[in-house]
C-alpha positions, 0 to 999 in steps of 0.5 A: 526683618525685625519683629516687635511685641506690641501690647493692647493699650487698654484691656477691652471691657466685656461689660459695664456698670452704671451708677445704679448698679445695673450691668450691660454687655458692651457692644462689639464696636466698643472693643479697643484695638489699639496696640503700643510698644510701650506707654508714652513717658514710661520706662517699659522695655521695648521688646524687638527681635532680629535675626534668623529666629526673630519671629519665633523668639518674639512669639515665645516672649509674647506668650510669656508676657501674656501669661504673666499679665494680670490685666488681661491685655492682649499682645501681638507680634508685628514685623517692623 
């Protein structure tokens, strides 16, 4: 079965600041659990692996992408 790497659409905020400069912690329901293979209209690569080591290869690449992403997005591997 092929495995594909998906990334979080937007990083989940942990707090917000209003126009008066006051901060608060976002509620649990405000988390963003939306994952995409790539953004619509972008030239991003879709990372998909197949073969006997597909899941391990996809997990290795997911870890590399996570380590190099400065936006704190989450990544996950899913069977497609």
